[in-house]
Every structure is written in structure tokens, then in C-alpha cells.
MARZAKE-720595 format. One line per field, with one value per atom (N, C-alpha, C): residue in one letter; atom name; x, y, z. Coordinates in steps of 0.001 Angstrom, whole numbers, plus 500000, padded with zeros to 6 digits. Atoms other than C-alpha are relative to their C-alpha. Example, Ala and Ser with C-alpha at 12.3 -4.5 7.8 and 13.67 -1.06 7.14 Angstrom:
2
residuo <- c(a:a:a:s:s:s)
atomo <- c(N:CA:C:N:CA:C)
east <- c(500890:512300:500900:499180:513670:499230)
north <- c(498810:495500:501200:498810:498940:501090)
up <- c(500000:507800:500000:499940:507140:500730)
END
This chain:
222
residuo <- c(m:m:m:s:s:s:d:d:d:y:y:y:c:c:c:t:t:t:t:t:t:t:t:t:e:e:e:l:l:l:k:k:k:n:n:n:a:a:a:m:m:m:n:n:n:k:k:k:q:q:q:t:t:t:a:a:a:g:g:g:d:d:d:d:d:d:a:a:a:v:v:v:l:l:l:a:a:a:a:a:a:t:t:t:i:i:i:t:t:t:a:a:a:v:v:v:s:s:s:r:r:r:a:a:a:i:i:i:d:d:d:q:q:q:y:y:y:c:c:c:n:n:n:r:r:r:p:p:p:d:d:d:g:g:g:f:f:f:v:v:v:a:a:a:e:e:e:l:l:l:s:s:s:g:g:g:y:y:y:e:e:e:s:s:s:t:t:t:r:r:r:y:y:y:y:y:y:f:f:f:g:g:g:t:t:t:g:g:g:k:k:k:t:t:t:y:y:y:q:q:q:w:w:w:i:i:i:d:d:d:e:e:e:n:n:n:v:v:v:d:d:d:v:v:v:v:v:v:a:a:a:v:v:v:y:y:y:v:v:v:k:k:k:d:d:d:a:a:a:e:e:e:s:s:s:d:d:d:e:e:e:e:e:e:n:n:n:e:e:e:y:y:y:v:v:v:t:t:t:w:w:w:v:v:v:v:v:v:g:g:g:e:e:e:v:v:v:g:g:g:t:t:t:t:t:t:l:l:l:s:s:s:a:a:a:d:d:d:v:v:v:f:f:f:p:p:p:a:a:a:s:s:s:g:g:g:d:d:d:p:p:p:k:k:k:a:a:a:p:p:p:t:t:t:f:f:f:n:n:n:r:r:r:t:t:t:p:p:p:y:y:y:t:t:t:l:l:l:l:l:l:v:v:v:c:c:c:g:g:g:r:r:r:n:n:n:g:g:g:d:d:d:y:y:y:a:a:a:v:v:v:f:f:f:p:p:p:k:k:k:s:s:s:v:v:v:t:t:t:l:l:l:p:p:p:v:v:v:v:v:v:k:k:k:v:v:v:t:t:t:a:a:a:r:r:r:w:w:w:g:g:g:y:y:y:a:a:a:g:g:g:t:t:t:c:c:c:p:p:p:a:a:a:q:q:q:i:i:i:k:k:k:q:q:q:a:a:a:t:t:t:i:i:i:m:m:m:q:q:q:a:a:a:s:s:s:r:r:r:w:w:w:y:y:y:k:k:k:l:l:l:v:v:v:q:q:q:g:g:g:a:a:a:m:m:m:a:a:a:h:h:h:t:t:t:l:l:l:a:a:a:g:g:g:q:q:q:d:d:d:v:v:v:g:g:g:g:g:g:a:a:a:m:m:m:v:v:v:y:y:y:p:p:p:g:g:g:g:g:g:v:v:v:d:d:d:p:p:p:d:d:d:v:v:v:q:q:q:f:f:f:i:i:i:l:l:l:k:k:k:a:a:a:g:g:g:r:r:r:f:f:f:v:v:v:k:k:k:p:p:p:a:a:a:v:v:v:g:g:g:r:r:r:g:g:g)
atomo <- c(N:CA:C:N:CA:C:N:CA:C:N:CA:C:N:CA:C:N:CA:C:N:CA:C:N:CA:C:N:CA:C:N:CA:C:N:CA:C:N:CA:C:N:CA:C:N:CA:C:N:CA:C:N:CA:C:N:CA:C:N:CA:C:N:CA:C:N:CA:C:N:CA:C:N:CA:C:N:CA:C:N:CA:C:N:CA:C:N:CA:C:N:CA:C:N:CA:C:N:CA:C:N:CA:C:N:CA:C:N:CA:C:N:CA:C:N:CA:C:N:CA:C:N:CA:C:N:CA:C:N:CA:C:N:CA:C:N:CA:C:N:CA:C:N:CA:C:N:CA:C:N:CA:C:N:CA:C:N:CA:C:N:CA:C:N:CA:C:N:CA:C:N:CA:C:N:CA:C:N:CA:C:N:CA:C:N:CA:C:N:CA:C:N:CA:C:N:CA:C:N:CA:C:N:CA:C:N:CA:C:N:CA:C:N:CA:C:N:CA:C:N:CA:C:N:CA:C:N:CA:C:N:CA:C:N:CA:C:N:CA:C:N:CA:C:N:CA:C:N:CA:C:N:CA:C:N:CA:C:N:CA:C:N:CA:C:N:CA:C:N:CA:C:N:CA:C:N:CA:C:N:CA:C:N:CA:C:N:CA:C:N:CA:C:N:CA:C:N:CA:C:N:CA:C:N:CA:C:N:CA:C:N:CA:C:N:CA:C:N:CA:C:N:CA:C:N:CA:C:N:CA:C:N:CA:C:N:CA:C:N:CA:C:N:CA:C:N:CA:C:N:CA:C:N:CA:C:N:CA:C:N:CA:C:N:CA:C:N:CA:C:N:CA:C:N:CA:C:N:CA:C:N:CA:C:N:CA:C:N:CA:C:N:CA:C:N:CA:C:N:CA:C:N:CA:C:N:CA:C:N:CA:C:N:CA:C:N:CA:C:N:CA:C:N:CA:C:N:CA:C:N:CA:C:N:CA:C:N:CA:C:N:CA:C:N:CA:C:N:CA:C:N:CA:C:N:CA:C:N:CA:C:N:CA:C:N:CA:C:N:CA:C:N:CA:C:N:CA:C:N:CA:C:N:CA:C:N:CA:C:N:CA:C:N:CA:C:N:CA:C:N:CA:C:N:CA:C:N:CA:C:N:CA:C:N:CA:C:N:CA:C:N:CA:C:N:CA:C:N:CA:C:N:CA:C:N:CA:C:N:CA:C:N:CA:C:N:CA:C:N:CA:C:N:CA:C:N:CA:C:N:CA:C:N:CA:C:N:CA:C:N:CA:C:N:CA:C:N:CA:C:N:CA:C:N:CA:C:N:CA:C:N:CA:C:N:CA:C:N:CA:C:N:CA:C:N:CA:C:N:CA:C:N:CA:C:N:CA:C:N:CA:C:N:CA:C:N:CA:C:N:CA:C:N:CA:C:N:CA:C:N:CA:C:N:CA:C:N:CA:C:N:CA:C:N:CA:C:N:CA:C:N:CA:C:N:CA:C:N:CA:C:N:CA:C:N:CA:C:N:CA:C:N:CA:C:N:CA:C:N:CA:C:N:CA:C:N:CA:C:N:CA:C:N:CA:C:N:CA:C:N:CA:C:N:CA:C:N:CA:C:N:CA:C:N:CA:C:N:CA:C:N:CA:C:N:CA:C:N:CA:C:N:CA:C:N:CA:C:N:CA:C:N:CA:C:N:CA:C:N:CA:C:N:CA:C:N:CA:C:N:CA:C:N:CA:C)
east <- c(500339:113949:499156:501139:110981:500269:499961:110632:499081:500934:109205:499142:500570:107155:499566:500393:104941:500390:500259:105065:499140:501530:101952:499661:500385:102297:501234:499347:105656:499416:501006:103408:499097:501358:100860:500983:499249:103549:500657:499442:104987:499178:501302:101653:500354:499618:102888:498850:501247:100123:500371:499316:101924:500819:499082:103020:501787:498433:106363:500939:498550:109114:499640:500745:106838:501643:499204:110243:501346:499353:112479:499868:500496:110630:500166:499860:110354:501296:498546:114100:500572:499511:114709:499549:500497:112546:500803:498874:114754:501147:498900:117923:499931:499876:116807:499495:500042:115279:501255:499071:118478:501024:499679:120063:499982:500046:118355:500230:499451:119164:501029:498374:122806:500391:500137:122456:499604:500823:120444:500674:499046:123239:498679:500614:120227:499272:500276:120865:498714:501346:117863:498452:500706:115825:498584:501070:112933:498607:500740:110158:500314:499038:110519:499764:499983:110629:498281:500955:107089:499328:500093:105512:499896:500262:105821:501758:498648:109167:501805:499311:111187:501744:498904:115074:500576:499480:117674:500980:498951:120917:500742:498788:123848:500682:499416:125176:501112:498940:128137:499347:500560:127090:500068:499417:127084:500928:500105:127552:499264:500978:125016:498554:501758:121045:499676:500596:120508:501262:499093:121780:499774:500429:121840:499947:500111:120657:499547:500469:119628:498648:501246:116432:498833:500787:113525:498414:501523:109227:499979:500820:108812:501163:499403:110915:499263:500479:109916:500445:499147:112470:501321:498406:115659:500559:499378:117976:501322:498390:121423:500321:498762:124252:500354:499503:125336:501836:498828:128751:500257:499997:130908:500421:499507:132277:498840:501093:128869:499724:500132:127864:498869:500920:125399:498154:501605:122479:499770:499906:123124:499044:500803:121095:499056:501614:118413:499310:500983:115184:499314:500585:114648:498519:501502:110921:499759:500196:110219:498928:501265:107748:499416:500629:105344:499787:500503:105150:498707:501075:101981:499032:500692:101058:500751:499573:103649:501050:499774:104580:501406:499224:107472:501331:499392:109182:501745:498275:113503:500225:499336:113795:498897:501168:111722:500676:499536:112221:499605:500291:112700:501109:498956:114547:500539:499208:116320:500980:498908:118631:499535:500624:119192:500162:499327:119501:497941:501333:115851:499777:500649:114392:498536:501582:111131:499503:500892:108690:499321:501212:106241:500162:499909:107991:501197:498844:109757:500249:499273:111903:500793:498978:113523:501403:498102:117280:500400:499845:117354:499671:501157:116681:500450:499829:116348:499366:500328:116620:498687:501067:113194:499825:499759:113370:499195:500797:111099:500178:499985:112767:501078:499092:114946:501997:499132:118141:500049:499622:120022:500439:499074:122418:500245:499547:123176:501383:498873:126544:500787:498720:129805:500734:499239:131355:500805:499032:134246:500445:499754:134771:498941:500929:132132:498226:501854:127981:500068:500625:126228:498572:501149:123013:499354:500684:120484:498595:500722:117749:499440:500566:115078:498621:500552:112837:499927:500256:111351:501069:498911:114183:499775:500031:114037:498962:500342:112632:498264:501460:108824:499373:501316:105578:499924:500929:104910:501034:498911:107150:499399:500225:107158:499685:500499:105519:500892:498444:108758:500784:499187:110608:499514:500679:107753:500468:499088:108174:501237:498568:111703:500641:499527:111864:499651:500876:109265:500519:499120:111296:501191:498589:114544:499653:499685:113367:499758:500656:111307:501573:498761:114997:501323:498803:116999:499430:500352:114586:500243:499330:115001:501671:498780:118531:500132:499591:118429:499118:500414:116138:500894:498897:119058:501179:498898:121274:501069:499370:122966:501243:499318:124717:500132:499647:126631:499229:500244:124655:498927:501481:121046:499044:500720:118988:499043:501494:115479:499165:500696:112411:499335:500219:111849:500747:498895:114797:499837:499877:113961:501429:498955:116900:501314:498962:119166:501042:499247:122045:500090:499920:122043:501208:499196:124624:499791:500363:123270:501156:498997:125161:499754:500204:124167:498675:501144:121184:499523:500558:119275:500615:499382:120214:498190:501178:116230:499312:500370:115647:500875:499524:118724:499157:501093:116604:498927:501070:113484:500755:498977:115912:500664:499533:117472:499367:500738:114961:499169:500710:112763:500739:499068:116020:499793:499812:116179:501354:498708:119842:500715:499015:121496:501709:498642:125275:500038:499570:127047:501099:499309:128115:500130:499989:127981:499140:501480:125862:500911:499819:125896:500465)
north <- c(499368:799902:499130:500742:799563:499714:499757:798489:500883:499342:800309:499929:500293:798513:498712:501597:794954:498985:501118:791670:499983:500103:791983:501437:499110:795343:499751:500296:794167:499057:500615:791405:500152:499297:793085:501168:499237:795572:499061:500815:792471:498843:500959:790487:498931:501531:787624:499712:500447:785608:499039:500683:783171:499964:499811:782875:498896:501078:780312:500582:499379:782679:501608:498985:785274:500389:499358:785080:500420:499278:785868:501104:498684:788821:501285:498715:790281:500189:499986:789496:500934:499277:791496:501344:499000:794093:500843:499116:794537:500724:499544:794862:501286:498789:797289:501037:499104:799210:500570:499659:799493:500435:499421:800182:501582:498802:803114:501286:499549:804135:500608:499488:804290:500597:499439:805458:501724:498841:808540:500613:499361:809034:500049:499915:808188:498807:501442:805963:499848:500250:806628:499470:500552:805678:500917:499007:807433:499661:500399:805891:500284:499536:807571:498731:500577:805760:499781:499973:804772:501244:499675:806848:499296:500668:805571:498903:500683:804056:501258:498841:807570:499620:500431:806683:501665:498232:809668:499884:499968:810662:501266:498926:812911:500986:498884:816313:500383:499095:818250:501597:498566:822118:500553:498918:824589:501383:498340:827831:500925:498677:829496:499724:500695:829711:499055:500851:826860:498653:501189:823226:498985:500837:820765:498883:501578:817210:499296:501067:814058:500416:500123:814033:499579:500257:813657:500311:499328:814161:500438:499313:815035:499863:499843:816002:499949:500133:814675:500966:499294:816017:500151:499319:818440:499773:499645:818139:500628:499441:820279:500056:499779:820510:501234:498403:823748:499838:500623:822567:498562:500825:819854:499220:500303:819332:499216:500288:818748:498104:501510:814933:499888:500607:812763:500656:499729:813899:501310:498401:817465:500762:499145:817555:500819:499278:820026:500203:500218:819642:501480:498801:822513:499975:500213:823080:500263:500297:821851:500800:499321:824353:499876:500407:824286:501362:498527:827558:500273:499071:829782:499286:500625:827190:500580:500183:827300:501575:499108:830662:500793:499624:830505:498627:501167:827671:500366:499498:827540:499457:500623:825315:499550:500267:824982:499029:500575:822236:500450:499551:823228:499544:500339:822775:501424:498669:825012:500296:499265:827703:500146:499479:828491:501480:498333:832291:500138:499415:832094:498469:501889:828238:499945:500770:826392:499177:501169:825402:499315:500654:823894:499037:500836:821628:499053:501124:817823:499576:500774:816306:501516:499238:818397:499913:500464:819085:500904:499291:821557:500701:499224:823274:501498:498434:827134:500221:499948:828515:501310:498874:830662:501023:498169:834383:500166:499898:834043:498517:500734:831127:500281:499701:830680:499947:500116:830165:500759:499153:832449:498800:500470:829953:498578:500961:826527:499662:500003:825607:499508:500287:825188:498557:501305:821524:499722:500737:820074:498923:501095:817043:498818:500913:815426:501221:499462:815833:500857:499532:818136:500558:499381:818486:498484:501243:815030:500321:500062:814613:498936:501363:812293:500164:499690:812072:498508:501007:809756:500384:499926:809579:499503:500538:809389:500844:499187:811283:500501:499671:810990:498760:501119:809448:498846:500810:807586:499893:499819:806634:500605:498397:809272:498601:500711:807723:499533:500213:808066:499050:501212:805899:498840:501219:803432:498977:500625:802959:500024:500267:803209:498729:501035:800382:498699:501142:798204:500008:499774:799100:499192:500644:798012:498574:501187:794883:499433:500977:793720:499732:500325:793756:499321:501142:792189:498738:501090:789635:498996:500467:788843:499550:500575:788746:498775:501250:786219:499100:501180:784239:499513:500129:784593:499236:500719:782473:500864:499417:785557:500312:500042:785898:501186:498836:788849:500823:499412:789536:499126:500685:789118:500311:499503:788865:499193:500738:788163:500970:499322:789226:501006:499361:791207:501308:499138:793489:500167:499888:793218:499258:500608:791130:500319:499333:793278:499700:500270:792818:500916:499237:794099:499760:500180:794564:500441:499400:794287:500887:499504:796384:501389:498890:799139:500211:499484:800989:500563:499713:801204:501501:498523:804575:500854:499275:805187:500273:499715:804786:501016:498754:807110:501062:498725:809686:500137:499680:809266:500388:499761:809489:501523:498542:812833:501028:498989:814598:500282:499793:814036:500672:499217:815604:499169:500878:812454:499757:500178:812468:501027:499014:814122:499828:499738:815378:499261:501090:813214:500842:498760:815981:500140:500180:814553:500300:499177:815648:500827:498141:819301:499812)
up <- c(501218:909542:498817:500480:907174:498644:501477:903853:499173:501110:900919:499522:500730:899662:500274:499372:900424:498459:501138:898301:498818:501124:896960:499048:500897:895328:498963:500703:893731:498812:500993:892531:498853:500624:891265:498587:501540:888923:499957:500577:888142:499426:500618:887062:500631:499650:889154:500887:498686:891175:500763:498964:892798:501395:498792:896259:500165:499932:895790:500277:499786:895640:501109:499160:898206:500807:499283:900417:499190:501212:897509:500198:500189:896880:501179:499063:900346:500348:500122:900621:499181:501206:897630:499960:499505:898801:501155:498845:902044:499177:500502:900116:499161:500761:897670:501036:498693:900676:500456:499386:902207:498963:501196:898768:499447:500273:898192:501370:498833:901659:499709:499581:901363:498692:500783:897858:500104:499582:899125:501393:498747:902121:501372:498568:904712:500781:499191:907231:500540:498897:909277:499437:500974:906170:499370:500346:904594:500927:499636:906985:501549:498438:910865:500447:498680:913878:500008:499588:915122:501356:498338:917969:500664:497977:921531:499325:500107:919691:499767:500240:919335:500757:499369:920700:499890:499286:922238:499324:500426:920478:500696:499403:921559:499055:500583:920230:500289:499805:920262:500010:500097:920976:499212:500944:918532:500586:499650:920728:499483:500850:918479:500698:499442:918974:498762:500844:916461:500524:499996:916516:499132:500925:914130:500289:499509:914543:498380:501097:912261:499633:500672:910030:501009:499218:911967:499963:500076:911827:501399:499481:915393:501360:498956:918415:500815:498700:921726:501070:499113:924014:500381:499756:924548:501034:498731:927319:500007:499647:927838:500969:498548:930194:499876:499685:930915:499455:500734:930155:499936:500062:929205:501367:498816:932561:500943:499301:934043:499667:500056:935367:498626:500734:933161:500920:499605:935632:499969:499956:935111:498951:501083:931921:500495:499507:932333:498781:500917:930438:499245:500343:927980:499256:500604:926542:499003:501726:923115:499792:499861:922011:498150:501471:918328:500016:500514:916460:499666:499980:916493:501479:498331:920000:501156:498938:922273:500507:499829:923633:500288:499006:926211:499595:500363:924314:500304:500026:924929:498475:500845:921750:498859:501291:918041:499262:501117:915592:498825:501412:912142:499078:501043:908781:499404:501574:905904:500810:499469:906806:501090:498537:910330:500115:500341:908908:500193:500484:908083:499688:499830:909183:500165:500025:908266:500921:498727:911446:499626:500522:909449:498858:501355:907054:500765:500216:907662:499216:498768:908083:500895:499610:910592:500311:500041:910668:501009:498983:913368:501192:498793:916850:500011:500050:916975:501750:498526:920505:499858:499839:921410:500191:499821:921428:501783:498626:924794:500890:499094:926528:501026:498895:929117:499611:499980:927015:498756:501622:923862:499565:500470:922984:500547:499526:922950:500614:499439:924986:498839:500370:923226:500632:499912:923045:498740:501148:921100:500464:499514:923327:500225:499796:924745:499650:499896:924075:501248:498427:926198:499067:500555:923906:499967:499945:924217:498913:500835:921677:500203:500678:921746:498669:501307:918186:499518:501076:915840:499065:501043:913458:498839:501618:909660:499232:500999:906587:499666:499889:906917:500540:498915:908664:499098:500977:905521:499138:500582:902955:498759:500934:900160:498503:501212:896479:499439:501598:894045:500958:499284:896951:499666:500626:896450:499150:501047:893143:499227:500985:892438:500743:499274:895298:499061:500790:893053:498817:501216:889873:500403:499869:891360:500062:499814:892965:499206:501374:889961:499342:500875:887972:500751:499156:890998:499860:499780:891218:498699:500870:887565:499875:500155:887990:501281:499177:890628:499172:500613:888337:499139:501085:885874:500629:499764:887836:500597:499652:888748:498876:500994:885477:499786:500108:884686:498855:501446:881562:499878:500128:880949:498371:501170:877807:499634:500669:876314:499544:500277:875491:501089:499024:878820:499832:500671:877216:498730:501633:873638:499461:500122:873393:499970:499588:874530:501367:498845:876879:500997:498440:880695:500504:499184:882862:501375:499190:886056:501276:498997:889057:500307:499641:891585:499596:500044:891459:498484:501850:887697:499628:500308:885936:499877:499992:885540:501385:498826:889219:501030:499335:889991:499711:499978:888219:500939:499535:890199:501410:498115:893944:499008:500329:892001:499827:500596:890153:501568:499034:893455:501566:499350:895456:501568:499113:897647:500294:500056:897474:501227:499066:900767:499717:500041:900423:501219:498749:902670:500300:499253:904822:501619:498143:908401:500696:498933:911417:500314:499412:912613:501663)
END
């Protein structure tokens, strides 16, 4: 999974020139990136898998014209069983279409409300059966997956600017915490002599994440 800023970007923000602490800074950036993922309930992170490194996931069928899937920026392939009793080699390849381009696709990636889906905005969060495709609904399943999706999982193709800024802010503060020998409270000119009680994601970083609507409700997978 990607880090959301570089050591150079963090050092520039901290006005730090020397390279002696680069390893510590890099480790801090990674820790903060994963902490932001966890705080925002986005286990796949904010930067999607690279093209050519797509992976496959399995889902229970909904029995409806749509199928909820994890966040992704590109659906490469969709395979569906007719029934739970089918063998693994009986997945059928559904044609994945692009709205405005493919006329007879079996399924289209989309986001938003299944009753009024958006087809031109990522991350995609569902698949919608095409009106001119060969299948009207996804098979219904409750015990075994019948839908297999290969995609570039994640929130966006590149790191959103707010996420990069939040990472730089939090990483600079956690780095100061390490400098303070992990003291429970810190004080100094950097914070105007005020006592600081570190722990978790800082309130102003939380504000950036919430204001940008990056925090996703933890409702599980569809």
C-alpha cells in the first residue's frame, strides 16, 4: 500500500535539510498513512493498485440488478456463476462496458445510489446490469460467492491533495513526539509553551478528513 507523502515533502514542510533522520521520517509517514486509512475506514487505502497489478475478489450475489463491491478505480473483469452449486470452473465471463461507448455490455461499473447510479465518477462501488446485456440480475447467494471481480482496488488513482496534507501534518507531529522520547506530554516554543497530550489522529487532521468526506461509515461489504 502507498504512503501518502514523500520524505522530501515532509522535510520541506518541516524546513528540515539534513538526511540523518530520513529512515525515521519514512517509517513515520508509513505509520501515519495506515492510521489515516484506519480512521477513514478504508482498508484498501486512498491510492489504488497500479494498472497491471489488479487483483480478484469474491462476493455473494444480491439477486438484484446491481451488486455492491469494494471501492475501485477500474473494473477489469467480472465473472459470475449461475448458482452456488456450480463448480469453480463454471464462472461465466460478463462483458464489462463503459457508458457512452459499449452498447451491449452485461455490466457497468458505477457509484452512488443503485436506483440512480453515477457512471462517470470514481471510486466505483457497485456493478449495474446493462439493459441490453444477456443477464437481468445477479444470482442470489447466501452461503458461497457467485460473483468474481478483478479490479484496481482503492479510492483514487493518485493521492488526494487533502490526504497528502493531512499526512504531512500528522507525520510532523508524530516525529516531534519521537524527538520528545515518547513523553506523555510535550511543551516548548513550537507549541507556545502549551502542554500537548499526543495520541491518535490530531483534531485538525480529523477536521480535514471529515470536511473532505473521506471518512466512510463502517458498514461492511455489500
